[in-house]
VOPAGU-2260 file (C-alpha; in pm, 1 decimal, decimal comma):
REM VOPAGU-2260
SITE   aa  ch    i         X         Y         Z
SITE  UNK   A    0  -13871,9   17156,9    -982,5
SITE  UNK   A    1  -13733,3   16837,0   -1086,4
SITE  UNK   A    2  -13784,1   16559,9    -810,7
SITE  UNK   A    3  -13573,9   16260,3    -874,9
SITE  UNK   A    4  -13710,2   15905,5    -814,6
SITE  UNK   A    5  -13668,7   15734,3    -469,1
SITE  UNK   A    6  -13724,3   16123,2    -346,5
SITE  UNK   A    7  -14091,3   16137,2    -329,0
SITE  UNK   A    8  -14303,1   16169,3      36,4
SITE  UNK   A    9  -14445,3   15908,3     114,2
SITE  UNK   A   10  -14752,4   15806,7     332,6
SITE  UNK   A   11  -14949,4   15468,0     406,6
SITE  UNK   A   12  -15306,5   15529,7     443,5
SITE  UNK   A   13  -15519,1   15238,7     615,7
SITE  UNK   A   14  -15891,2   15194,2     502,8
SITE  UNK   A   15  -15857,8   15468,5     251,8
SITE  UNK   A   16  -16172,5   15646,1     221,3
SITE  UNK   A   17  -16336,5   15320,1     379,5
SITE  UNK   A   18  -16166,0   15077,4     168,9
SITE  UNK   A   19  -15994,1   14740,2     222,2
SITE  UNK   A   20  -15628,8   14726,0     358,1
SITE  UNK   A   21  -15380,7   15002,0     325,9
SITE  UNK   A   22  -15265,3   15227,7       5,5
SITE  UNK   A   23  -14914,7   15404,2       4,5
SITE  UNK   A   24  -14932,2   15737,3    -192,2
SITE  UNK   A   25  -14596,3   15858,3    -312,7
SITE  UNK   A   26  -14673,8   16230,1    -348,3
SITE  UNK   A   27  -14464,7   16322,5    -677,0
SITE  UNK   A   28  -14557,0   16682,7    -564,9
SITE  UNK   A   29  -14784,2   16797,4    -304,4
SITE  UNK   A   30  -15051,8   17103,8    -290,2
SITE  UNK   A   31  -14856,2   17358,6    -192,5
SITE  UNK   A   32  -14571,9   17322,0    -434,7
SITE  UNK   A   33  -14792,1   17376,8    -714,5
SITE  UNK   A   34  -14759,6   17761,1    -704,9
SITE  UNK   A   35  -15142,5   17784,7    -767,5
SITE  UNK   A   36  -15485,6   17671,6    -576,5
SITE  UNK   A   37  -15617,5   17443,6    -851,7
SITE  UNK   A   38  -15383,5   17090,7    -815,5
SITE  UNK   A   39  -15468,3   16951,4    -513,1
SITE  UNK   A   40  -15299,6   16544,6    -563,7
SITE  UNK   A   41  -15014,8   16450,4    -804,2
SITE  UNK   A   42  -14923,4   16106,7    -652,5
SITE  UNK   A   43  -14891,4   15718,5    -734,7
SITE  UNK   A   44  -15129,9   15504,0    -559,4
SITE  UNK   A   45  -15002,5   15196,2    -433,7
SITE  UNK   A   46  -15292,6   14952,1    -411,3
SITE  UNK   A   47  -15176,0   14564,4    -276,2
SITE  UNK   A   48  -15350,4   14243,7    -363,8
SITE  UNK   A   49  -15707,2   14292,7    -203,4
SITE  UNK   A   50  -15682,1   14636,2    -103,8
SITE  UNK   A   51  -15847,1   14953,0    -236,5
SITE  UNK   A   52  -16004,6   15278,5    -184,0
SITE  UNK   A   53  -16367,7   15320,8     -68,9
SITE  UNK   A   54  -16653,0   15505,2    -271,2
SITE  UNK   A   55  -16607,3   15897,7    -225,6
SITE  UNK   A   56  -16734,7   16172,9    -453,6
SITE  UNK   A   57  -16593,5   16459,6    -605,6
SITE  UNK   A   58  -16791,6   16715,6    -535,0
SITE  UNK   A   59  -16587,1   17029,4    -663,9
SITE  UNK   A   60  -16320,4   16882,6    -843,9
SITE  UNK   A   61  -16244,3   16637,7   -1101,9
SITE  UNK   A   62  -15984,0   16302,3   -1032,5
SITE  UNK   A   63  -15796,2   16125,1   -1329,3
SITE  UNK   A   64  -15648,7   15771,8   -1273,8
SITE  UNK   A   65  -15375,5   15632,8   -1495,0
SITE  UNK   A   66  -15292,6   15273,5   -1447,4
SITE  UNK   A   67  -14918,9   15186,1   -1470,2
SITE  UNK   A   68  -14897,5   14851,2   -1332,4
SITE  UNK   A   69  -15123,5   14590,1   -1219,0
SITE  UNK   A   70  -15507,1   14523,8   -1236,9
SITE  UNK   A   71  -15784,6   14663,5   -1072,7
SITE  UNK   A   72  -16182,7   14701,0   -1082,1
SITE  UNK   A   73  -16329,5   15081,0   -1061,1
SITE  UNK   A   74  -16683,9   15191,6    -992,5
SITE  UNK   A   75  -16690,1   15488,1   -1216,0
SITE  UNK   A   76  -17035,2   15659,2   -1070,7
SITE  UNK   A   77  -17191,0   15298,2   -1125,4
SITE  UNK   A   78  -17001,1   15193,8   -1410,2
SITE  UNK   A   79  -16825,6   14916,3   -1354,0
SITE  UNK   A   80  -16463,3   14774,2   -1534,8
SITE  UNK   A   81  -16153,6   14617,8   -1519,5
SITE  UNK   A   82  -15851,0   14816,2   -1533,8
SITE  UNK   A   83  -15506,5   14770,0   -1645,5
SITE  UNK   A   84  -15179,9   14936,8   -1783,5
SITE  UNK   A   85  -15258,0   15219,5   -1977,3
SITE  UNK   A   86  -15589,6   15264,2   -1895,9
SITE  UNK   A   87  -15735,4   15591,0   -1768,4
SITE  UNK   A   88  -16047,2   15717,6   -1558,9
SITE  UNK   A   89  -16180,6   16070,9   -1538,0
SITE  UNK   A   90  -16415,3   16144,0   -1274,8
SITE  UNK   A   91  -16562,5   16446,7   -1319,7
SITE  UNK   A   92  -16738,8   16711,6   -1073,1
SITE  UNK   A   93  -17027,7   16581,2    -874,7
SITE  UNK   A   94  -16952,4   16185,1    -957,5
SITE  UNK   A   95  -16828,5   15931,6    -753,2
SITE  UNK   A   96  -16569,4   15613,6    -754,2
SITE  UNK   A   97  -16361,1   15370,5    -591,6
SITE  UNK   A   98  -16096,7   15121,4    -679,8
SITE  UNK   A   99  -15928,5   14783,6    -558,9
SITE  UNK   A  100  -15663,9   14557,3    -672,2
SITE  UNK   A  101  -15798,6   14249,3    -836,7
SITE  UNK   A  102  -15481,1   14106,7    -939,9
SITE  UNK   A  103  -15172,6   13912,4    -796,0
SITE  UNK   A  104  -14939,2   14181,2    -831,9
SITE  UNK   A  105  -14952,8   14581,7    -689,5
SITE  UNK   A  106  -15188,1   14822,7    -860,2
SITE  UNK   A  107  -15028,7   15136,7    -943,1
SITE  UNK   A  108  -15183,9   15441,0   -1017,0
SITE  UNK   A  109  -15078,4   15802,7   -1113,7
SITE  UNK   A  110  -15372,4   15998,8    -921,9
SITE  UNK   A  111  -15419,6   16372,2   -1033,3
SITE  UNK   A  112  -15695,0   16545,8    -848,1
SITE  UNK   A  113  -15790,8   16914,9   -1007,3
SITE  UNK   A  114  -16031,5   17145,7    -810,4
SITE  UNK   A  115  -16258,5   17433,9    -925,2
């Protein structure tokens, strides 16, 4: 399946997982398009300055973030770090995380969630 840029399903989530502001999700592919049961999210997260995703746990899944653009601060199960383009974060089963945009430009992250 090929999906061209600009044709992604988009949704805006206010206070995502209790975080500040609104986060836009551009879904590269939705869960029902994968043909299996393990991939749950494959999206670009667009987080404006000051906005973020609140702390949440991944009980039966892993989530990978790959930073495409901007600067952020991530709390990965208690480890706090600044992240920027090319950085990646793996939050594994049983761990939690949150992220916020700390720069003056939008933070863009590729997010992939895989369930067990």
